[in-house]
C-alpha positions as CSV (number, residue, x, y, z in Angstrom):
1,X,70.7,-138.2,-38.4
2,X,70.3,-141.4,-37.3
3,X,66.7,-142.8,-37.3
4,X,67.9,-145.3,-35.0
5,X,64.6,-146.5,-32.1
6,X,64.9,-148.1,-29.2
7,X,61.6,-149.8,-27.7
8,X,59.8,-152.7,-26.3
9,X,58.6,-152.7,-29.4
10,X,62.4,-153.4,-30.9
11,X,65.4,-152.0,-32.4
12,X,64.2,-150.3,-35.6
13,X,66.0,-147.6,-38.1
14,X,66.9,-147.1,-41.7
15,X,69.6,-149.7,-43.6
16,X,72.1,-147.5,-43.7
17,X,70.9,-145.1,-41.8
18,X,70.7,-145.9,-37.7
19,X,70.2,-150.1,-38.4
20,X,74.4,-150.8,-39.4
21,X,76.1,-153.7,-38.9
22,X,77.6,-152.8,-35.5
23,X,74.4,-151.2,-33.8
24,X,73.1,-155.5,-34.5
25,X,76.3,-156.7,-33.0
26,X,75.7,-154.2,-30.2
27,X,72.1,-155.3,-29.5
28,X,72.1,-159.3,-29.9
29,X,75.1,-159.4,-27.8
30,X,72.7,-157.6,-25.4
31,X,70.0,-160.4,-25.8
32,X,72.3,-163.1,-26.5
33,X,73.5,-162.6,-22.3
34,X,70.0,-161.5,-21.5
35,X,69.0,-165.0,-22.9
36,X,71.8,-166.8,-21.2
37,X,72.0,-170.4,-23.0
38,X,69.8,-172.1,-25.1
39,X,68.4,-172.0,-28.7
40,X,67.0,-169.0,-30.0
41,X,64.3,-169.1,-32.7
42,X,64.7,-166.4,-35.5
43,X,62.5,-165.8,-38.8
44,X,62.6,-162.5,-41.1
45,X,59.9,-160.7,-42.6
46,X,60.4,-160.8,-47.4
47,X,62.0,-157.0,-47.1
48,X,65.3,-157.5,-48.9
49,X,67.6,-156.0,-45.9
50,X,66.4,-159.2,-44.2
51,X,69.3,-161.5,-45.6
52,X,71.8,-158.8,-44.3
53,X,70.4,-158.8,-40.9
54,X,69.8,-162.4,-40.4
55,X,73.5,-163.4,-40.8
56,X,75.1,-161.4,-38.8
57,X,72.4,-162.1,-36.2
58,X,73.2,-166.1,-36.5
59,X,76.9,-165.0,-36.3
60,X,76.4,-163.2,-32.6
61,X,74.2,-165.5,-31.3
62,X,76.1,-168.7,-32.7
63,X,79.0,-166.2,-30.8
64,X,77.5,-166.1,-27.7
65,X,77.0,-170.1,-27.4
66,X,73.1,-169.7,-28.2
67,X,71.7,-172.4,-30.5
68,X,69.9,-171.0,-33.4
69,X,66.4,-172.2,-34.7
70,X,66.3,-170.5,-38.5
71,X,62.8,-170.8,-39.8
72,X,63.4,-168.8,-43.2
73,X,61.3,-166.2,-44.7
74,X,58.0,-166.4,-42.0
75,X,55.1,-163.8,-40.4
76,X,56.2,-162.4,-37.6
77,X,53.4,-164.1,-35.0
78,X,55.0,-167.9,-36.4
79,X,58.3,-166.7,-35.1
80,X,55.9,-166.2,-32.1
81,X,54.5,-169.4,-32.4
82,X,57.2,-171.3,-32.7
83,X,58.8,-170.3,-29.4
84,X,56.0,-171.4,-27.1
85,X,56.1,-174.5,-29.5
86,X,59.6,-175.8,-29.8
87,X,60.3,-174.8,-26.2
88,X,63.0,-172.1,-27.3
89,X,64.0,-169.4,-24.3
90,X,63.6,-166.6,-26.9
91,X,63.2,-165.3,-30.6
92,X,63.9,-162.2,-32.8
93,X,61.9,-161.7,-35.9
94,X,63.3,-159.5,-38.5
95,X,60.6,-157.0,-39.5
96,X,59.8,-154.1,-39.3
97,X,56.3,-154.5,-39.9
98,X,54.6,-151.5,-41.6
99,X,57.9,-149.2,-42.3
100,X,58.6,-149.1,-46.0
101,X,61.6,-150.9,-47.2
102,X,64.2,-148.9,-46.2
103,X,63.8,-150.0,-42.5
104,X,63.9,-152.9,-40.9
105,X,63.8,-154.0,-37.5
106,X,64.9,-156.8,-34.4
107,X,61.4,-157.8,-32.7
108,X,62.9,-158.7,-29.6
109,X,60.9,-161.8,-27.8
110,X,61.1,-163.8,-24.4
111,X,60.8,-167.3,-24.0
112,X,57.0,-167.2,-23.6
113,X,57.3,-166.4,-27.2
114,X,56.1,-162.9,-26.6
115,X,57.1,-159.4,-26.7
116,X,59.8,-158.5,-24.4
117,X,58.2,-156.9,-21.5
118,X,59.4,-153.3,-20.3
119,X,61.0,-155.2,-17.4
120,X,63.2,-157.2,-19.7
121,X,63.4,-154.8,-21.8
122,X,64.7,-152.7,-19.1
123,X,67.3,-155.7,-17.9
124,X,68.7,-156.1,-21.2
125,X,69.8,-153.0,-21.6
126,X,71.1,-152.1,-18.4
127,X,73.4,-154.3,-19.8
128,X,74.5,-153.3,-23.5
129,X,78.3,-152.3,-23.3
130,X,78.8,-155.0,-21.6
131,X,77.9,-157.5,-23.4
132,X,80.3,-156.7,-26.2
133,X,83.2,-157.8,-24.5
134,X,82.8,-161.5,-24.1
135,X,82.1,-164.3,-26.5
136,X,82.7,-168.0,-26.7
137,X,85.7,-169.5,-27.5
138,X,85.3,-172.1,-30.6
139,X,85.2,-175.4,-28.7
140,X,81.3,-173.3,-27.5
141,X,80.6,-171.7,-30.0
142,X,76.1,-172.2,-30.8
143,X,75.3,-174.6,-33.3
144,X,72.7,-173.6,-36.3
145,X,69.6,-175.7,-37.5
146,X,67.1,-174.7,-40.4
147,X,63.5,-175.1,-39.3
148,X,60.5,-175.6,-42.5
149,X,57.6,-177.0,-40.8
150,X,57.3,-173.8,-39.1
151,X,54.3,-172.3,-41.0
152,X,52.9,-175.4,-41.7
153,X,52.6,-176.1,-38.3
154,X,51.8,-172.4,-37.7
155,X,48.7,-172.1,-40.5
156,X,47.6,-176.0,-39.2
157,X,47.1,-175.6,-35.7
158,X,45.2,-172.2,-36.5
159,X,43.3,-174.2,-38.5
160,X,42.8,-176.4,-35.4
161,X,42.2,-173.7,-33.2
162,X,38.4,-173.5,-30.4
163,X,36.0,-172.3,-32.8
164,X,36.8,-173.3,-35.7
165,X,34.8,-175.6,-37.7
166,X,37.0,-176.4,-41.1
167,X,34.3,-178.3,-42.5
168,X,31.9,-175.6,-41.9
169,X,33.8,-172.3,-43.8
170,X,34.6,-174.7,-46.5
171,X,31.4,-175.7,-48.3
172,X,31.0,-171.7,-48.3
173,X,33.4,-171.6,-50.1
174,X,34.4,-168.0,-50.3
175,X,35.7,-166.4,-53.5
176,X,38.6,-163.5,-51.7
177,X,41.2,-161.4,-53.2
178,X,43.6,-160.9,-51.3
179,X,47.0,-158.4,-50.9
180,X,50.3,-159.6,-48.9
181,X,52.2,-156.0,-50.3
182,X,55.3,-159.1,-51.7
183,X,55.8,-159.7,-48.2
184,X,56.2,-162.3,-45.6
185,X,52.2,-163.7,-46.1
186,X,52.7,-164.6,-50.1
187,X,54.1,-167.3,-48.1
188,X,51.2,-168.4,-45.9
189,X,47.9,-166.3,-46.7
190,X,46.7,-168.2,-49.9
191,X,47.7,-171.2,-49.1
192,X,45.9,-170.8,-45.4
193,X,42.9,-169.3,-47.2
194,X,42.8,-172.6,-49.5
195,X,43.1,-174.8,-47.1
196,X,39.9,-173.5,-46.1
197,X,37.7,-174.1,-49.1
198,X,38.6,-170.6,-50.6
199,X,39.3,-169.2,-54.2
200,X,42.1,-166.9,-54.3
201,X,42.7,-164.2,-56.2
202,X,45.7,-162.8,-55.6
203,X,47.5,-159.7,-55.9
204,X,51.0,-158.3,-54.6
205,X,51.4,-161.8,-53.7
206,X,55.5,-161.8,-55.9
207,X,58.3,-163.2,-53.4
208,X,60.2,-159.9,-54.6
209,X,60.8,-158.6,-50.6
210,X,59.5,-155.0,-52.8
211,X,56.4,-153.2,-51.7
212,X,54.8,-152.1,-54.4
213,X,53.1,-149.3,-52.4
214,X,53.7,-147.8,-48.6
215,X,53.1,-151.2,-47.1
216,X,51.1,-149.6,-44.2
217,X,47.3,-151.6,-45.4
218,X,45.7,-148.3,-44.3
219,X,42.5,-147.0,-46.9
220,X,44.3,-144.9,-48.8
221,X,47.3,-146.9,-49.5
222,X,44.9,-149.7,-50.9
223,X,42.6,-147.8,-53.7
224,X,44.4,-150.0,-56.2
225,X,43.4,-153.6,-53.8
226,X,39.4,-152.2,-53.2
227,X,38.5,-151.5,-56.9
228,X,40.6,-155.2,-57.3
229,X,37.8,-156.5,-54.7
230,X,34.9,-154.9,-56.7
231,X,36.5,-155.7,-60.1
232,X,37.1,-159.2,-58.9
233,X,33.8,-160.2,-57.9
234,X,35.1,-161.1,-54.3
235,X,33.8,-161.7,-51.6
236,X,36.1,-160.0,-49.4
237,X,39.1,-158.6,-49.3
238,X,42.2,-159.6,-47.6
239,X,45.3,-157.6,-46.8
240,X,48.0,-158.0,-44.1
241,X,51.0,-155.9,-43.5
242,X,54.9,-157.3,-44.4
243,X,54.9,-159.1,-40.8
244,X,51.3,-161.0,-41.1
245,X,50.4,-159.5,-37.4
246,X,47.9,-157.0,-38.8
247,X,44.7,-158.1,-40.9
248,X,42.5,-155.4,-42.5
249,X,39.8,-156.5,-44.4
250,X,37.5,-155.4,-47.2
251,X,34.0,-155.2,-47.4
252,X,32.2,-156.6,-51.1
253,X,31.5,-152.9,-52.3
254,X,35.5,-152.6,-52.0
255,X,35.3,-150.2,-49.0
256,X,37.2,-150.7,-45.9
257,X,35.9,-152.5,-43.2
258,X,37.7,-151.1,-40.7
259,X,40.6,-152.0,-38.8
260,X,39.1,-150.9,-35.8
261,X,36.2,-153.3,-37.0
262,X,38.9,-155.9,-37.3
263,X,39.2,-156.6,-33.6
264,X,35.6,-155.7,-32.9
265,X,34.6,-158.3,-34.8
266,X,36.2,-160.6,-33.6
267,X,35.3,-160.3,-30.2
268,X,31.3,-159.9,-30.9
269,X,32.5,-164.1,-31.9
270,X,34.4,-165.4,-29.3
271,X,31.9,-163.7,-26.6
272,X,29.1,-165.5,-28.5
273,X,30.7,-168.9,-28.0
274,X,32.3,-167.7,-23.6
275,X,31.8,-165.4,-21.5
276,X,35.2,-163.9,-20.5
277,X,37.1,-160.4,-19.3
278,X,38.1,-158.4,-23.0
279,X,41.9,-156.9,-23.2
280,X,41.9,-153.9,-26.2
281,X,44.7,-150.9,-26.4
282,X,44.0,-147.0,-24.9
283,X,43.6,-146.3,-29.1
284,X,41.1,-148.5,-29.9
285,X,37.8,-148.4,-30.9
286,X,33.9,-147.8,-28.6
287,X,32.6,-150.6,-30.0
288,X,34.8,-153.2,-28.5
289,X,33.3,-151.7,-24.9
290,X,29.4,-151.9,-26.9
291,X,29.6,-155.1,-28.1
292,X,30.8,-156.8,-24.4
293,X,28.2,-155.1,-23.3
294,X,26.6,-157.2,-24.3
295,X,27.9,-160.3,-23.7
296,X,28.2,-159.7,-20.3
297,X,31.7,-159.1,-21.1
298,X,34.0,-156.4,-19.5
299,X,36.5,-154.7,-21.2
300,X,39.9,-153.6,-19.4
301,X,42.5,-150.9,-21.5
302,X,46.2,-150.8,-22.0
303,X,48.9,-149.0,-22.7
304,X,49.6,-149.0,-27.0
305,X,52.0,-151.8,-27.7
306,X,51.7,-155.6,-27.9
307,X,53.6,-156.7,-25.3
308,X,50.8,-154.3,-23.0
309,X,48.2,-155.6,-23.9
310,X,49.2,-159.2,-23.5
311,X,50.4,-157.8,-20.2
312,X,47.0,-156.8,-19.2
313,X,45.4,-160.0,-20.5
314,X,47.1,-161.7,-18.9
315,X,46.6,-160.2,-15.4
316,X,42.7,-160.1,-16.8
317,X,42.7,-163.6,-18.3
318,X,41.0,-162.2,-20.8
319,X,39.7,-164.7,-23.5
320,X,40.0,-162.3,-26.3
321,X,42.2,-158.8,-27.0
322,X,44.1,-157.1,-29.6
323,X,44.9,-153.4,-31.2
324,X,42.4,-151.5,-33.7
325,X,45.7,-151.4,-36.1
326,X,44.3,-154.8,-36.9
327,X,45.8,-156.1,-34.5
328,X,44.0,-160.2,-33.2
329,X,45.2,-161.5,-30.2
330,X,44.0,-164.8,-29.4
331,X,45.6,-167.1,-26.2
332,X,43.5,-170.1,-27.4
333,X,46.9,-170.5,-29.8
334,X,49.4,-168.3,-28.5
335,X,49.2,-164.6,-26.6
336,X,50.3,-162.3,-29.7
337,X,49.1,-160.3,-32.7
338,X,48.2,-162.9,-35.5
339,X,46.5,-162.3,-39.0
340,X,46.1,-165.8,-39.7
341,X,44.3,-166.3,-36.2
342,X,41.9,-163.4,-37.3
343,X,41.2,-164.7,-41.2
344,X,40.2,-167.7,-39.3
345,X,38.1,-166.0,-36.7
346,X,36.4,-164.0,-39.4
347,X,35.4,-166.6,-41.8
348,X,34.3,-169.2,-39.1
349,X,32.3,-165.2,-38.2
350,X,31.0,-164.8,-41.5
351,X,29.8,-169.0,-41.7
352,X,28.1,-168.8,-38.9
353,X,25.8,-165.6,-39.2
354,X,25.6,-166.8,-42.6
355,X,26.2,-162.7,-43.4
356,X,28.7,-160.9,-45.8
357,X,31.4,-159.0,-45.0
358,X,29.3,-155.5,-45.2
359,X,26.2,-156.9,-43.4
360,X,28.7,-158.0,-40.2
361,X,29.7,-154.8,-40.4
362,X,26.1,-152.8,-40.3
363,X,25.3,-155.2,-37.4
364,X,28.4,-153.8,-35.7
365,X,28.6,-150.8,-33.0
366,X,28.5,-147.5,-35.8
367,X,32.0,-145.1,-34.5
368,X,33.8,-143.1,-36.9
369,X,37.6,-143.0,-36.3
370,X,40.0,-140.0,-37.7
371,X,43.8,-140.7,-37.0
372,X,46.6,-137.8,-37.7
373,X,50.4,-137.9,-37.4
374,X,52.5,-135.0,-36.9
375,X,55.8,-135.2,-37.1
376,X,57.2,-133.4,-33.1
377,X,59.9,-131.9,-35.1
378,X,63.0,-129.9,-32.5
379,X,59.9,-130.5,-29.5
380,X,60.0,-132.7,-27.2
381,X,57.3,-134.8,-27.4
382,X,56.2,-135.4,-24.1
383,X,56.5,-131.3,-23.4
384,X,53.9,-130.8,-26.3
385,X,51.7,-133.8,-24.3
386,X,51.9,-132.0,-20.9
387,X,50.2,-128.6,-22.9
388,X,47.3,-130.4,-24.2
389,X,46.7,-131.7,-20.7
390,X,47.2,-128.7,-18.9
391,X,44.2,-127.2,-21.3
392,X,42.0,-129.5,-20.8
393,X,42.3,-130.5,-17.2
394,X,38.9,-130.0,-16.6
395,X,38.2,-133.5,-18.4
396,X,38.4,-137.6,-17.9
397,X,41.9,-137.9,-18.3
398,X,44.5,-141.1,-18.5
399,X,48.0,-140.7,-19.0
400,X,48.8,-144.0,-18.6
401,X,49.9,-143.7,-22.4
402,X,50.2,-140.3,-23.3
403,X,46.9,-138.5,-23.1
404,X,43.6,-139.8,-23.0
405,X,40.6,-137.3,-23.3
406,X,37.4,-138.2,-22.7
407,X,34.8,-135.5,-23.9
408,X,30.8,-136.6,-23.8
409,X,30.2,-137.2,-27.4
410,X,34.1,-138.0,-28.0
411,X,37.4,-139.2,-27.1
412,X,40.9,-138.3,-28.2
413,X,44.8,-140.0,-27.8
414,X,47.4,-138.2,-28.1
415,X,50.6,-140.5,-27.9
416,X,54.4,-140.1,-29.1
417,X,55.2,-143.3,-31.5
418,X,57.0,-146.0,-30.3
419,X,58.4,-146.3,-34.1
420,X,59.2,-143.3,-35.7
421,X,59.3,-139.5,-34.5
422,X,55.8,-138.3,-34.6
423,X,53.0,-137.5,-31.9
424,X,49.6,-139.6,-33.2
425,X,46.4,-138.2,-32.9
426,X,43.0,-140.3,-33.1
427,X,39.7,-138.6,-32.7
428,X,37.1,-141.0,-31.9
429,X,33.1,-140.0,-32.3
430,X,29.8,-141.1,-33.5
431,X,29.9,-138.6,-36.7
432,X,33.0,-139.5,-39.5
433,X,32.5,-135.5,-40.5
434,X,32.2,-134.3,-36.8
435,X,35.6,-136.9,-36.1
436,X,37.7,-135.8,-38.8
437,X,36.8,-131.8,-37.5
438,X,37.8,-132.8,-34.3
439,X,40.9,-133.8,-35.3
440,X,42.0,-131.3,-36.8
441,X,41.6,-129.3,-34.5
442,X,43.8,-131.3,-32.0
443,X,45.9,-131.2,-35.2
444,X,45.9,-127.7,-35.3
445,X,46.5,-127.1,-31.7
446,X,50.0,-129.0,-31.0
447,X,50.7,-127.2,-34.5
448,X,51.5,-124.2,-32.6
449,X,53.8,-125.8,-29.9
450,X,55.8,-127.8,-32.7
451,X,58.9,-126.2,-33.2
């Protein structure tokens, strides 16, 4: 059975089980016709299949008459940033984010360096079949160039961002353990930290492109990393996913700072400098609302997905935003989840407060989130969610993205994944055990509906 998944998040599948050469040609041809003419930036994460996809992708884009600028192995946010910086007409990041080794994907960007909007995606897909009928003649083929300075420019511009005082950070001489899961982060994160004056202890920072553990940076996959933070007497641990758009932090005592707190502390820091609006998705912690309220800011919520968050940020002129998966979006640099940006804001926040990461965590509103996922089997996930909605129709309901139900003491969000055949269940309350019990309760309710 094909694993290919097509959504606003891109085209994703297992190599040899959905994401085959003809599929890459099909979708990249449609993308090329959507772009029309000009130049397209491409870059890939470090996984083994990236070179194969890169070759097919470049050939297809050139055959459509587009010029291609290849950044090589780099984070997805670097591709996004360089589309904007080099004034390209589009960009494609070859990466399946947090998925395991056998997966890969095409992340399609528009001329602003952001993920294509749902409307843009729809226009592209309407031309999917016809796009394979026309290619350029020999004298109208595009040109390929290699751009070696993308990572360096990205790093330098992060260091020079608004509110970042690099000299003050350097004086702190943070001792940081960094785990890049042998992904694209290896090529940039240790170097960035050293530019900030950090003593860097590298873990899973080999340029093999083979992930030594499950790559999603969630606590259950990071037990060895957490232990290493304590054993190395680091001030903090920094973990990124294979394409470096998510930032996960580990406190000095080897515990999770929490993915939700990554965006919460970034919001707190930015709003302490400047008053403005905030955008997070419907699955993100209520702690953001509490922090924003303290600084007179207003929080707007969007459906899950970077493209949706960015649309809402532009609509509300938000000065900071992101997602509770560890994604920080700071439009001062660009509209995209960027772990480099998140690292800079975090180091500056720690420097100004003169706190440890654990102390910073304790000063944030205390909420506890529980995340579960359940395979939807042969069932239609939309029908399952509709039945849950009917059951709780007397509660406060939001259906902008799946189903979010707000109760007095907790909230729960049910949504089908854009990238996997599962239903996600996110539950949050002010007590960890309560959140876990509620999450299990909702899991059981859905399980009864799956066949």
